[in-house]
PDB file of N, CA, C and O in Angstrom:
ATOM      1  N   MET A   1     -25.956 -26.600  30.198  1.00  0.00           N
ATOM      2  CA  MET A   1     -25.196 -25.477  30.052  1.00  0.00           C
ATOM      3  C   MET A   1     -24.269 -25.704  30.155  1.00  0.00           C
ATOM      4  O   MET A   1     -23.586 -24.820  29.639  1.00  0.00           O
ATOM      5  N   SER A   2     -23.504 -26.709  30.701  1.00  0.00           N
ATOM      6  CA  SER A   2     -22.061 -27.637  30.522  1.00  0.00           C
ATOM      7  C   SER A   2     -22.038 -27.675  28.790  1.00  0.00           C
ATOM      8  O   SER A   2     -21.103 -27.118  28.214  1.00  0.00           O
ATOM      9  N   LYS A   3     -23.083 -28.339  28.029  1.00  0.00           N
ATOM     10  CA  LYS A   3     -22.991 -28.734  26.448  1.00  0.00           C
ATOM     11  C   LYS A   3     -22.754 -27.372  25.697  1.00  0.00           C
ATOM     12  O   LYS A   3     -22.121 -27.356  24.641  1.00  0.00           O
ATOM     13  N   LEU A   4     -23.334 -26.094  26.325  1.00  0.00           N
ATOM     14  CA  LEU A   4     -23.292 -24.723  25.678  1.00  0.00           C
ATOM     15  C   LEU A   4     -22.073 -24.401  25.837  1.00  0.00           C
ATOM     16  O   LEU A   4     -21.609 -23.929  24.799  1.00  0.00           O
ATOM     17  N   LEU A   5     -21.061 -24.466  27.016  1.00  0.00           N
ATOM     18  CA  LEU A   5     -19.356 -23.944  27.013  1.00  0.00           C
ATOM     19  C   LEU A   5     -18.626 -25.348  26.599  1.00  0.00           C
ATOM     20  O   LEU A   5     -17.448 -25.582  26.328  1.00  0.00           O
ATOM     21  N   VAL A   6     -19.271 -25.821  26.631  1.00  0.00           N
ATOM     22  CA  VAL A   6     -17.797 -26.887  25.502  1.00  0.00           C
ATOM     23  C   VAL A   6     -18.335 -26.722  23.998  1.00  0.00           C
ATOM     24  O   VAL A   6     -17.480 -26.809  23.117  1.00  0.00           O
ATOM     25  N   PHE A   7     -19.379 -26.542  23.696  1.00  0.00           N
ATOM     26  CA  PHE A   7     -19.878 -25.923  22.034  1.00  0.00           C
ATOM     27  C   PHE A   7     -19.183 -24.556  21.724  1.00  0.00           C
ATOM     28  O   PHE A   7     -18.844 -24.267  20.576  1.00  0.00           O
ATOM     29  N   LEU A   8     -18.958 -23.616  22.932  1.00  0.00           N
ATOM     30  CA  LEU A   8     -18.101 -22.616  22.619  1.00  0.00           C
ATOM     31  C   LEU A   8     -17.002 -22.305  22.373  1.00  0.00           C
ATOM     32  O   LEU A   8     -16.481 -21.507  21.594  1.00  0.00           O
ATOM     33  N   LEU A   9     -16.498 -23.330  23.450  1.00  0.00           N
ATOM     34  CA  LEU A   9     -14.871 -23.864  23.628  1.00  0.00           C
ATOM     35  C   LEU A   9     -14.577 -24.486  22.387  1.00  0.00           C
ATOM     36  O   LEU A   9     -13.595 -23.993  21.832  1.00  0.00           O
ATOM     37  N   VAL A  10     -15.150 -25.456  21.759  1.00  0.00           N
ATOM     38  CA  VAL A  10     -14.761 -26.089  20.550  1.00  0.00           C
ATOM     39  C   VAL A  10     -15.125 -24.973  19.452  1.00  0.00           C
ATOM     40  O   VAL A  10     -14.090 -24.704  18.844  1.00  0.00           O
ATOM     41  N   LEU A  11     -15.907 -24.434  19.108  1.00  0.00           N
ATOM     42  CA  LEU A  11     -15.894 -22.908  18.590  1.00  0.00           C
ATOM     43  C   LEU A  11     -14.496 -22.073  18.409  1.00  0.00           C
ATOM     44  O   LEU A  11     -13.713 -21.977  17.464  1.00  0.00           O
ATOM     45  N   PHE A  12     -14.518 -21.657  19.384  1.00  0.00           N
ATOM     46  CA  PHE A  12     -12.991 -20.833  19.753  1.00  0.00           C
ATOM     47  C   PHE A  12     -11.818 -21.620  19.464  1.00  0.00           C
ATOM     48  O   PHE A  12     -10.814 -20.968  19.178  1.00  0.00           O
ATOM     49  N   ALA A  13     -11.715 -22.947  19.475  1.00  0.00           N
ATOM     50  CA  ALA A  13     -10.424 -23.541  19.132  1.00  0.00           C
ATOM     51  C   ALA A  13     -10.337 -23.716  17.730  1.00  0.00           C
ATOM     52  O   ALA A  13      -9.186 -23.683  17.293  1.00  0.00           O
ATOM     53  N   ILE A  14     -11.333 -23.910  16.829  1.00  0.00           N
ATOM     54  CA  ILE A  14     -11.694 -23.997  15.232  1.00  0.00           C
ATOM     55  C   ILE A  14     -11.109 -22.896  15.212  1.00  0.00           C
ATOM     56  O   ILE A  14      -9.999 -23.102  14.722  1.00  0.00           O
ATOM     57  N   TYR A  15     -11.255 -21.606  15.525  1.00  0.00           N
ATOM     58  CA  TYR A  15     -11.218 -20.075  14.955  1.00  0.00           C
ATOM     59  C   TYR A  15      -9.934 -20.047  15.139  1.00  0.00           C
ATOM     60  O   TYR A  15      -9.224 -19.952  14.137  1.00  0.00           O
ATOM     61  N   TRP A  16      -9.362 -20.118  16.365  1.00  0.00           N
ATOM     62  CA  TRP A  16      -8.231 -20.081  16.552  1.00  0.00           C
ATOM     63  C   TRP A  16      -6.812 -20.894  15.853  1.00  0.00           C
ATOM     64  O   TRP A  16      -5.745 -20.349  15.571  1.00  0.00           O
ATOM     65  N   VAL A  17      -7.104 -22.077  15.712  1.00  0.00           N
ATOM     66  CA  VAL A  17      -6.108 -22.968  14.527  1.00  0.00           C
ATOM     67  C   VAL A  17      -6.438 -22.460  13.425  1.00  0.00           C
ATOM     68  O   VAL A  17      -5.415 -22.603  12.755  1.00  0.00           O
ATOM     69  N   ARG A  18      -7.674 -21.634  12.375  1.00  0.00           N
ATOM     70  CA  ARG A  18      -7.660 -21.372  11.062  1.00  0.00           C
ATOM     71  C   ARG A  18      -7.115 -20.064  11.285  1.00  0.00           C
ATOM     72  O   ARG A  18      -6.459 -19.825  10.271  1.00  0.00           O
ATOM     73  N   ARG A  19      -7.015 -18.827  12.279  1.00  0.00           N
ATOM     74  CA  ARG A  19      -6.332 -17.884  12.257  1.00  0.00           C
ATOM     75  C   ARG A  19      -4.759 -18.291  12.423  1.00  0.00           C
ATOM     76  O   ARG A  19      -3.957 -17.666  11.729  1.00  0.00           O
ATOM     77  N   MET A  20      -4.202 -19.453  13.432  1.00  0.00           N
ATOM     78  CA  MET A  20      -2.894 -19.389  12.704  1.00  0.00           C
ATOM     79  C   MET A  20      -2.327 -20.168  11.863  1.00  0.00           C
ATOM     80  O   MET A  20      -1.106 -20.194  11.713  1.00  0.00           O
ATOM     81  N   LEU A  21      -3.462 -21.170  10.969  1.00  0.00           N
ATOM     82  CA  LEU A  21      -2.936 -21.405   9.712  1.00  0.00           C
ATOM     83  C   LEU A  21      -2.997 -20.465   8.849  1.00  0.00           C
ATOM     84  O   LEU A  21      -2.354 -20.793   7.853  1.00  0.00           O
ATOM     85  N   SER A  22      -3.570 -19.214   8.727  1.00  0.00           N
ATOM     86  CA  SER A  22      -3.722 -18.696   7.456  1.00  0.00           C
ATOM     87  C   SER A  22      -2.628 -17.320   7.776  1.00  0.00           C
ATOM     88  O   SER A  22      -2.512 -16.462   6.901  1.00  0.00           O
ATOM     89  N   LYS A  23      -2.077 -17.235   8.711  1.00  0.00           N
ATOM     90  CA  LYS A  23      -0.937 -16.133   9.057  1.00  0.00           C
ATOM     91  C   LYS A  23       0.457 -16.491   8.308  1.00  0.00           C
ATOM     92  O   LYS A  23       0.967 -17.607   8.209  1.00  0.00           O
ATOM     93  N   PRO A  24       0.951 -15.231   7.795  1.00  0.00           N
ATOM     94  CA  PRO A  24       1.933 -15.681   6.679  1.00  0.00           C
ATOM     95  C   PRO A  24       3.198 -15.787   7.434  1.00  0.00           C
ATOM     96  O   PRO A  24       3.444 -15.194   8.484  1.00  0.00           O
ATOM     97  N   LYS A  25       4.169 -16.799   6.644  1.00  0.00           N
ATOM     98  CA  LYS A  25       5.170 -17.552   7.515  1.00  0.00           C
ATOM     99  C   LYS A  25       6.132 -16.441   8.236  1.00  0.00           C
ATOM    100  O   LYS A  25       6.554 -16.471   9.392  1.00  0.00           O
ATOM    101  N   HIS A  26       6.470 -14.969   6.732  1.00  0.00           N
ATOM    102  CA  HIS A  26       7.062 -14.094   7.009  1.00  0.00           C
ATOM    103  C   HIS A  26       6.352 -13.006   7.590  1.00  0.00           C
ATOM    104  O   HIS A  26       5.125 -13.107   7.583  1.00  0.00           O
ATOM    105  N   PRO A  27       6.900 -11.910   8.130  1.00  0.00           N
ATOM    106  CA  PRO A  27       6.437 -10.950   8.316  1.00  0.00           C
ATOM    107  C   PRO A  27       6.444 -10.004   7.011  1.00  0.00           C
ATOM    108  O   PRO A  27       7.232 -10.093   6.069  1.00  0.00           O
ATOM    109  N   PRO A  28       5.625  -9.284   7.130  1.00  0.00           N
ATOM    110  CA  PRO A  28       5.990  -8.074   5.800  1.00  0.00           C
ATOM    111  C   PRO A  28       7.025  -7.148   5.820  1.00  0.00           C
ATOM    112  O   PRO A  28       7.519  -6.703   4.784  1.00  0.00           O
ATOM    113  N   GLY A  29       7.331  -6.876   6.775  1.00  0.00           N
ATOM    114  CA  GLY A  29       8.376  -5.975   6.700  1.00  0.00           C
ATOM    115  C   GLY A  29      10.240  -7.111   6.599  1.00  0.00           C
ATOM    116  O   GLY A  29      11.349  -6.577   6.572  1.00  0.00           O
ATOM    117  N   ALA A  30      10.052  -8.233   6.574  1.00  0.00           N
ATOM    118  CA  ALA A  30      10.857  -9.223   6.355  1.00  0.00           C
ATOM    119  C   ALA A  30      11.734  -9.829   5.254  1.00  0.00           C
ATOM    120  O   ALA A  30      12.714 -10.572   5.310  1.00  0.00           O
ATOM    121  N   GLY A  31      10.901  -9.133   3.981  1.00  0.00           N
ATOM    122  CA  GLY A  31      11.464  -9.638   2.846  1.00  0.00           C
ATOM    123  C   GLY A  31      12.613  -8.811   2.397  1.00  0.00           C
ATOM    124  O   GLY A  31      13.143  -7.889   3.017  1.00  0.00           O
ATOM    125  N   PRO A  32      12.963  -9.352   1.044  1.00  0.00           N
ATOM    126  CA  PRO A  32      14.214  -8.639   0.481  1.00  0.00           C
ATOM    127  C   PRO A  32      14.228  -7.255   0.223  1.00  0.00           C
ATOM    128  O   PRO A  32      13.273  -6.880  -0.456  1.00  0.00           O
ATOM    129  N   ARG A  33      14.857  -6.570   0.491  1.00  0.00           N
ATOM    130  CA  ARG A  33      14.385  -4.966   0.244  1.00  0.00           C
ATOM    131  C   ARG A  33      15.494  -4.544  -1.131  1.00  0.00           C
ATOM    132  O   ARG A  33      16.512  -3.851  -1.123  1.00  0.00           O
ATOM    133  N   SER A  34      15.002  -5.072  -1.941  1.00  0.00           N
ATOM    134  CA  SER A  34      15.748  -4.469  -3.305  1.00  0.00           C
ATOM    135  C   SER A  34      15.452  -3.534  -4.223  1.00  0.00           C
ATOM    136  O   SER A  34      15.983  -3.357  -5.319  1.00  0.00           O
ATOM    137  N   GLY A  35      13.874  -2.476  -3.306  1.00  0.00           N
ATOM    138  CA  GLY A  35      13.580  -1.712  -3.751  1.00  0.00           C
ATOM    139  C   GLY A  35      12.320  -2.243  -5.284  1.00  0.00           C
ATOM    140  O   GLY A  35      12.042  -1.612  -6.304  1.00  0.00           O
ATOM    141  N   ALA A  36      11.899  -3.447  -4.860  1.00  0.00           N
ATOM    142  CA  ALA A  36      10.842  -3.510  -5.692  1.00  0.00           C
ATOM    143  C   ALA A  36       9.936  -4.732  -4.868  1.00  0.00           C
ATOM    144  O   ALA A  36      10.198  -5.589  -4.024  1.00  0.00           O
ATOM    145  N   SER A  37       8.831  -4.330  -5.553  1.00  0.00           N
ATOM    146  CA  SER A  37       7.630  -4.941  -4.895  1.00  0.00           C
ATOM    147  C   SER A  37       6.939  -6.119  -5.760  1.00  0.00           C
ATOM    148  O   SER A  37       6.990  -6.003  -6.985  1.00  0.00           O
ATOM    149  N   ARG A  38       6.225  -7.371  -5.140  1.00  0.00           N
ATOM    150  CA  ARG A  38       5.554  -8.022  -5.946  1.00  0.00           C
ATOM    151  C   ARG A  38       4.359  -7.726  -6.027  1.00  0.00           C
ATOM    152  O   ARG A  38       3.854  -7.116  -5.085  1.00  0.00           O
ATOM    153  N   ASN A  39       3.457  -8.122  -7.336  1.00  0.00           N
ATOM    154  CA  ASN A  39       2.007  -7.517  -7.063  1.00  0.00           C
ATOM    155  C   ASN A  39       1.332  -8.904  -7.047  1.00  0.00           C
ATOM    156  O   ASN A  39       1.995  -9.939  -6.974  1.00  0.00           O
ATOM    157  N   ARG A  40      -0.192  -8.879  -7.127  1.00  0.00           N
ATOM    158  CA  ARG A  40      -0.701 -10.413  -6.690  1.00  0.00           C
ATOM    159  C   ARG A  40      -0.466 -11.048  -7.382  1.00  0.00           C
ATOM    160  O   ARG A  40      -0.832 -12.157  -6.992  1.00  0.00           O
ATOM    161  N   ALA A  41       0.194 -11.138  -8.768  1.00  0.00           N
ATOM    162  CA  ALA A  41       0.606 -12.080  -9.909  1.00  0.00           C
ATOM    163  C   ALA A  41       1.993 -12.720 -10.029  1.00  0.00           C
ATOM    164  O   ALA A  41       2.439 -13.557 -10.814  1.00  0.00           O
ATOM    165  N   GLY A  42       2.625 -11.941  -8.817  1.00  0.00           N
ATOM    166  CA  GLY A  42       3.816 -12.503  -8.488  1.00  0.00           C
ATOM    167  C   GLY A  42       4.965 -11.766  -8.915  1.00  0.00           C
ATOM    168  O   GLY A  42       6.154 -12.045  -8.761  1.00  0.00           O
ATOM    169  N   GLN A  43       4.328 -10.594  -9.581  1.00  0.00           N
ATOM    170  CA  GLN A  43       5.658 -10.352 -10.693  1.00  0.00           C
ATOM    171  C   GLN A  43       6.126  -9.294  -9.985  1.00  0.00           C
ATOM    172  O   GLN A  43       5.445  -8.766  -9.106  1.00  0.00           O
ATOM    173  N   THR A  44       7.342  -8.886 -10.306  1.00  0.00           N
ATOM    174  CA  THR A  44       8.114  -7.601  -9.501  1.00  0.00           C
ATOM    175  C   THR A  44       8.257  -6.614 -10.329  1.00  0.00           C
ATOM    176  O   THR A  44       8.653  -6.661 -11.494  1.00  0.00           O
ATOM    177  N   GLN A  45       7.791  -5.340  -9.456  1.00  0.00           N
ATOM    178  CA  GLN A  45       7.424  -3.985 -10.244  1.00  0.00           C
ATOM    179  C   GLN A  45       8.567  -3.001  -9.823  1.00  0.00           C
ATOM    180  O   GLN A  45       8.987  -3.230  -8.689  1.00  0.00           O
ATOM    181  N   ALA A  46       8.987  -2.271 -10.280  1.00  0.00           N
ATOM    182  CA  ALA A  46      10.078  -1.337  -9.765  1.00  0.00           C
ATOM    183  C   ALA A  46       9.237  -0.174  -9.248  1.00  0.00           C
ATOM    184  O   ALA A  46       8.395   0.296 -10.014  1.00  0.00           O
ATOM    185  N   SER A  47       9.378   0.329  -8.044  1.00  0.00           N
ATOM    186  CA  SER A  47       8.936   1.233  -7.116  1.00  0.00           C
ATOM    187  C   SER A  47       9.163   2.650  -7.770  1.00  0.00           C
ATOM    188  O   SER A  47      10.132   2.977  -8.454  1.00  0.00           O
ATOM    189  N   THR A  48       8.029   3.461  -7.410  1.00  0.00           N
ATOM    190  CA  THR A  48       8.162   4.674  -8.199  1.00  0.00           C
ATOM    191  C   THR A  48       7.880   5.835  -7.140  1.00  0.00           C
ATOM    192  O   THR A  48       6.904   5.860  -6.390  1.00  0.00           O
ATOM    193  N   ARG A  49       8.660   6.574  -7.186  1.00  0.00           N
ATOM    194  CA  ARG A  49       8.868   7.269  -6.206  1.00  0.00           C
ATOM    195  C   ARG A  49       7.682   8.525  -6.193  1.00  0.00           C
ATOM    196  O   ARG A  49       7.195   8.913  -7.255  1.00  0.00           O
ATOM    197  N   MET A  50       7.347   9.011  -5.100  1.00  0.00           N
ATOM    198  CA  MET A  50       6.242   9.934  -4.794  1.00  0.00           C
ATOM    199  C   MET A  50       6.586  11.416  -4.812  1.00  0.00           C
ATOM    200  O   MET A  50       7.611  11.686  -4.186  1.00  0.00           O
ATOM    201  N   LEU A  51       5.982  12.402  -5.368  1.00  0.00           N
ATOM    202  CA  LEU A  51       6.669  13.759  -5.189  1.00  0.00           C
ATOM    203  C   LEU A  51       4.943  14.543  -5.096  1.00  0.00           C
ATOM    204  O   LEU A  51       3.815  14.308  -5.529  1.00  0.00           O
ATOM    205  N   SER A  52       5.723  15.695  -4.141  1.00  0.00           N
ATOM    206  CA  SER A  52       4.418  16.699  -3.963  1.00  0.00           C
ATOM    207  C   SER A  52       4.521  17.712  -4.660  1.00  0.00           C
ATOM    208  O   SER A  52       5.590  18.296  -4.835  1.00  0.00           O
ATOM    209  N   CYS A  53       3.406  18.064  -5.160  1.00  0.00           N
ATOM    210  CA  CYS A  53       2.978  19.185  -6.213  1.00  0.00           C
ATOM    211  C   CYS A  53       3.403  20.522  -5.478  1.00  0.00           C
ATOM    212  O   CYS A  53       3.023  20.807  -4.343  1.00  0.00           O
ATOM    213  N   GLN A  54       4.490  21.547  -6.491  1.00  0.00           N
ATOM    214  CA  GLN A  54       4.698  22.520  -5.444  1.00  0.00           C
ATOM    215  C   GLN A  54       3.677  23.774  -5.171  1.00  0.00           C
ATOM    216  O   GLN A  54       3.850  24.646  -4.320  1.00  0.00           O
ATOM    217  N   ARG A  55       2.463  23.662  -6.172  1.00  0.00           N
ATOM    218  CA  ARG A  55       1.285  24.524  -5.932  1.00  0.00           C
ATOM    219  C   ARG A  55       0.153  24.172  -4.935  1.00  0.00           C
ATOM    220  O   ARG A  55      -0.282  24.992  -4.126  1.00  0.00           O
ATOM    221  N   CYS A  56      -0.352  22.737  -5.060  1.00  0.00           N
ATOM    222  CA  CYS A  56      -1.566  22.341  -4.292  1.00  0.00           C
ATOM    223  C   CYS A  56      -0.702  20.918  -3.242  1.00  0.00           C
ATOM    224  O   CYS A  56      -1.388  20.589  -2.274  1.00  0.00           O
ATOM    225  N   GLY A  57       0.173  20.415  -3.338  1.00  0.00           N
ATOM    226  CA  GLY A  57       0.778  19.739  -1.796  1.00  0.00           C
ATOM    227  C   GLY A  57       0.394  18.189  -2.502  1.00  0.00           C
ATOM    228  O   GLY A  57       0.902  17.227  -1.926  1.00  0.00           O
ATOM    229  N   VAL A  58      -0.392  17.927  -3.600  1.00  0.00           N
ATOM    230  CA  VAL A  58      -0.888  16.584  -4.046  1.00  0.00           C
ATOM    231  C   VAL A  58       0.297  15.694  -4.295  1.00  0.00           C
ATOM    232  O   VAL A  58       1.148  16.010  -5.126  1.00  0.00           O
ATOM    233  N   HIS A  59       0.377  14.431  -3.494  1.00  0.00           N
ATOM    234  CA  HIS A  59       1.394  13.620  -4.308  1.00  0.00           C
ATOM    235  C   HIS A  59       1.378  12.811  -5.466  1.00  0.00           C
ATOM    236  O   HIS A  59       0.534  11.914  -5.467  1.00  0.00           O
ATOM    237  N   VAL A  60       2.084  12.914  -6.413  1.00  0.00           N
ATOM    238  CA  VAL A  60       1.936  11.981  -7.247  1.00  0.00           C
ATOM    239  C   VAL A  60       2.977  11.087  -7.671  1.00  0.00           C
ATOM    240  O   VAL A  60       4.117  11.311  -7.267  1.00  0.00           O
ATOM    241  N   PRO A  61       2.773  10.183  -8.367  1.00  0.00           N
ATOM    242  CA  PRO A  61       3.999   9.096  -8.944  1.00  0.00           C
ATOM    243  C   PRO A  61       5.003  10.335 -10.010  1.00  0.00           C
ATOM    244  O   PRO A  61       4.481  11.110 -10.811  1.00  0.00           O
ATOM    245  N   GLU A  62       6.280  10.245  -9.774  1.00  0.00           N
ATOM    246  CA  GLU A  62       7.180  11.127 -10.362  1.00  0.00           C
ATOM    247  C   GLU A  62       6.926  11.016 -12.047  1.00  0.00           C
ATOM    248  O   GLU A  62       7.162  11.994 -12.756  1.00  0.00           O
ATOM    249  N   SER A  63       6.449   9.802 -12.592  1.00  0.00           N
ATOM    250  CA  SER A  63       6.606   9.495 -13.775  1.00  0.00           C
ATOM    251  C   SER A  63       4.890  10.348 -14.503  1.00  0.00           C
ATOM    252  O   SER A  63       4.673  10.483 -15.707  1.00  0.00           O
ATOM    253  N   GLU A  64       4.150  10.687 -13.635  1.00  0.00           N
ATOM    254  CA  GLU A  64       2.883  10.999 -14.042  1.00  0.00           C
ATOM    255  C   GLU A  64       2.943  12.693 -13.830  1.00  0.00           C
ATOM    256  O   GLU A  64       2.007  13.384 -14.232  1.00  0.00           O
ATOM    257  N   GLY A  65       3.829  13.142 -13.329  1.00  0.00           N
ATOM    258  CA  GLY A  65       3.826  14.845 -12.969  1.00  0.00           C
ATOM    259  C   GLY A  65       4.695  15.396 -14.229  1.00  0.00           C
ATOM    260  O   GLY A  65       5.054  14.836 -15.264  1.00  0.00           O
ATOM    261  N   VAL A  66       4.890  16.705 -13.737  1.00  0.00           N
ATOM    262  CA  VAL A  66       5.331  17.250 -14.980  1.00  0.00           C
ATOM    263  C   VAL A  66       6.396  18.528 -14.015  1.00  0.00           C
ATOM    264  O   VAL A  66       6.012  19.179 -13.043  1.00  0.00           O
ATOM    265  N   ARG A  67       7.628  18.571 -14.601  1.00  0.00           N
ATOM    266  CA  ARG A  67       9.175  19.468 -13.931  1.00  0.00           C
ATOM    267  C   ARG A  67       9.086  21.045 -14.687  1.00  0.00           C
ATOM    268  O   ARG A  67       8.847  21.412 -15.837  1.00  0.00           O
ATOM    269  N   VAL A  68       9.329  21.579 -13.715  1.00  0.00           N
ATOM    270  CA  VAL A  68       9.012  23.064 -14.846  1.00  0.00           C
ATOM    271  C   VAL A  68      10.459  23.335 -13.659  1.00  0.00           C
ATOM    272  O   VAL A  68      10.414  23.165 -12.441  1.00  0.00           O
ATOM    273  N   GLY A  69      11.760  23.830 -14.548  1.00  0.00           N
ATOM    274  CA  GLY A  69      12.533  24.602 -13.861  1.00  0.00           C
ATOM    275  C   GLY A  69      12.990  24.374 -12.404  1.00  0.00           C
ATOM    276  O   GLY A  69      13.118  25.172 -11.475  1.00  0.00           O
ATOM    277  N   GLY A  70      13.222  22.870 -12.497  1.00  0.00           N
ATOM    278  CA  GLY A  70      13.114  22.094 -10.851  1.00  0.00           C
ATOM    279  C   GLY A  70      12.368  21.687 -10.061  1.00  0.00           C
ATOM    280  O   GLY A  70      12.322  20.708  -9.316  1.00  0.00           O
ATOM    281  N   GLU A  71      11.597  22.753 -10.329  1.00  0.00           N
ATOM    282  CA  GLU A  71      10.133  22.012  -9.570  1.00  0.00           C
ATOM    283  C   GLU A  71       9.389  21.260 -10.139  1.00  0.00           C
ATOM    284  O   GLU A  71       9.405  21.086 -11.358  1.00  0.00           O
ATOM    285  N   PHE A  72       8.353  20.503  -9.066  1.00  0.00           N
ATOM    286  CA  PHE A  72       7.398  19.380  -9.861  1.00  0.00           C
ATOM    287  C   PHE A  72       5.884  19.974  -9.517  1.00  0.00           C
ATOM    288  O   PHE A  72       5.472  20.734  -8.641  1.00  0.00           O
ATOM    289  N   PHE A  73       5.442  19.482 -10.288  1.00  0.00           N
ATOM    290  CA  PHE A  73       3.838  19.705 -10.108  1.00  0.00           C
ATOM    291  C   PHE A  73       3.250  18.559 -11.009  1.00  0.00           C
ATOM    292  O   PHE A  73       3.776  17.993 -11.967  1.00  0.00           O
ATOM    293  N   CYS A  74       1.575  18.308 -10.235  1.00  0.00           N
ATOM    294  CA  CYS A  74       0.913  17.464 -10.297  1.00  0.00           C
ATOM    295  C   CYS A  74       0.224  17.555 -11.752  1.00  0.00           C
ATOM    296  O   CYS A  74      -0.728  16.833 -12.051  1.00  0.00           O
ATOM    297  N   CYS A  75       0.781  18.494 -12.624  1.00  0.00           N
ATOM    298  CA  CYS A  75      -0.450  18.728 -14.009  1.00  0.00           C
ATOM    299  C   CYS A  75       0.303  20.186 -14.555  1.00  0.00           C
ATOM    300  O   CYS A  75       0.875  21.050 -13.889  1.00  0.00           O
ATOM    301  N   GLU A  76       0.073  20.102 -16.007  1.00  0.00           N
ATOM    302  CA  GLU A  76       0.361  21.416 -16.541  1.00  0.00           C
ATOM    303  C   GLU A  76      -0.299  22.512 -16.376  1.00  0.00           C
ATOM    304  O   GLU A  76       0.172  23.540 -16.864  1.00  0.00           O
ATOM    305  N   ALA A  77      -1.262  22.549 -15.816  1.00  0.00           N
ATOM    306  CA  ALA A  77      -2.246  23.795 -15.276  1.00  0.00           C
ATOM    307  C   ALA A  77      -1.294  24.329 -14.190  1.00  0.00           C
ATOM    308  O   ALA A  77      -0.724  25.420 -14.173  1.00  0.00           O
ATOM    309  N   HIS A  78      -1.246  23.408 -13.355  1.00  0.00           N
ATOM    310  CA  HIS A  78      -0.179  23.866 -12.341  1.00  0.00           C
ATOM    311  C   HIS A  78       1.058  24.496 -12.416  1.00  0.00           C
ATOM    312  O   HIS A  78       1.407  25.515 -11.820  1.00  0.00           O
ATOM    313  N   ALA A  79       1.758  23.743 -13.274  1.00  0.00           N
ATOM    314  CA  ALA A  79       3.067  24.139 -13.589  1.00  0.00           C
ATOM    315  C   ALA A  79       3.069  25.485 -14.513  1.00  0.00           C
ATOM    316  O   ALA A  79       4.074  26.195 -14.542  1.00  0.00           O
ATOM    317  N   ARG A  80       1.919  25.801 -15.255  1.00  0.00           N
ATOM    318  CA  ARG A  80       1.422  27.309 -15.681  1.00  0.00           C
ATOM    319  C   ARG A  80       1.120  28.749 -14.941  1.00  0.00           C
ATOM    320  O   ARG A  80       1.171  29.961 -15.147  1.00  0.00           O
ATOM    321  N   GLY A  81       0.781  27.815 -13.972  1.00  0.00           N
ATOM    322  CA  GLY A  81       0.374  28.656 -12.791  1.00  0.00           C
ATOM    323  C   GLY A  81      -0.978  29.124 -12.879  1.00  0.00           C
ATOM    324  O   GLY A  81      -1.378  30.120 -12.276  1.00  0.00           O
ATOM    325  N   ARG A  82      -1.727  28.363 -13.675  1.00  0.00           N
ATOM    326  CA  ARG A  82      -3.481  28.716 -13.174  1.00  0.00           C
ATOM    327  C   ARG A  82      -4.202  27.493 -12.606  1.00  0.00           C
ATOM    328  O   ARG A  82      -3.787  26.335 -12.582  1.00  0.00           O
ATOM    329  N   ASP A  83      -5.208  27.913 -12.214  1.00  0.00           N
ATOM    330  CA  ASP A  83      -5.888  27.385 -11.120  1.00  0.00           C
ATOM    331  C   ASP A  83      -6.601  26.250 -12.121  1.00  0.00           C
ATOM    332  O   ASP A  83      -6.351  26.476 -13.305  1.00  0.00           O
ATOM    333  N   GLU A  84      -7.217  25.386 -11.945  1.00  0.00           N
ATOM    334  CA  GLU A  84      -8.330  24.192 -12.544  1.00  0.00           C
ATOM    335  C   GLU A  84      -9.413  24.680 -12.384  1.00  0.00           C
ATOM    336  O   GLU A  84     -10.066  24.497 -13.411  1.00  0.00           O
ATOM    337  N   SER A  85     -10.207  25.432 -11.336  1.00  0.00           N
ATOM    338  CA  SER A  85     -11.399  25.547 -10.833  1.00  0.00           C
ATOM    339  C   SER A  85     -12.380  25.968 -11.705  1.00  0.00           C
ATOM    340  O   SER A  85     -13.538  26.103 -11.312  1.00  0.00           O
TER     341      SER A  85
END
């Protein structure tokens, strides 16, 4: 029984050490706040504003939506006032 407890203790110690070594050195919110984010390849990307459609409320990147008369819509059909159903 004591060998089983020692074995479980060793397994737990290995798990704990691996978990401590794999933690990031900086917390996620501690990076520079320049308005840009990094993707997996390490390249900088400008952040995009997400706006909600005036008709259906879906959030869409500002560059992909349609503006008509100062209002923002997710697609041209909603901007024209028709339903897509």
